[in-house]
N, C-alpha and C positions, 0 to 999 in steps of 0.2 A: 762426787760432788760439795764444794762448802757449801754449807748454809743457803747461803745469801740466794743458792741458783734454783734452789729446790724446790718446787712444788709443793705444796699443802696440800697436803692430808690430809680431803676434809671425810668427816665420822658425822654417819646420819644418824650413833648408834643416839648422840643425846639432842636434848636444842638448841643448846648452849654451841655447842662444835657444830654443828648444821651454821648455829648463826653469823661460825666466829670466820666459820669455810666464807660464808656470803660476803659477809666482808670484807677478808683476803682477795678473792673474785670480783669484786669491784673497782678494790686498791685497783690492780693488775690491769684490768679494761680501761683504767682512765693513763697508767704511766705505759698505756700499750699503745693509747691514742692519741695524749702527745708523745711519743716517739716514731708515730709515721706523720704527727703534724708538720717535726725535724726536717724529719728527710723529705719532704712535700711542698718543704718552704726555701724556695730558694735562698730570700735575707741571708743563710742560716749559710750555704751556702761557700768553704772559701775554694776547692776542689772543682774545674771541669774536664770530665773524662770524655776525649773521640776516639769515637772506635768504630773501625770500615774493616770491611770485607768483601769482597769482590762487588763494588760498586756502591757499597749500602753503606750511610753512615749515618751515626748521630751522635752528641752530641746530650754528656748526665753533671747536668750540680751534683753535689752532693757537699757535702761531710765529713773532711774528712775523718774523724777522727770511728764515724760509720763506719766505712772504707776497713778502717784500720783493725777493727774489735774484727772480720769478716777471715785476714788477709792476714796472715807474717808477713806474707812477699811485698803486698803495698804498702802493711806496715816500717817499716825496712824503708819501705822509696818515698816517701811519705814521713815520715817524719827524719829520713838520714840527708846526709850525705850529697844522694842528689839534685836534678835540677829540678825532679819532680816534689820537692818540700820547699821550693817558695809560696809560699804564701799566695791566692788568688791563682796560681797557673792550672798551669796545662797538661795532660797523662795523654797520648799518645797512643793505641791500642788500637794498632793495622791489624792483625793475623783474628779478626774474629769480632762474631756475629752480632751484632745489639744488639737480635731477641735473649744470644746466652750471657748474654751482660747485664 
């Protein structure tokens, strides 16, 4: 993995290493909280996924960049030449249970 994706290796051999590891872990916690806040903030969303299956329906508002990071197929859909690439558009998926999405 590239260096940016590696977790810090914590060493309890020396006190400075432990302090560095604790600092890096606190930074990671702050970064995680910021990302989770962004995921849950509907003001930052620019696409709505409407999913349904067997009469069960749900809508999820999200920022397309998070979806694109997790799925190359959805990345092409959301940033390519498809109608789903329109900002503040809807993506309709009729064959998936909302719980699975």
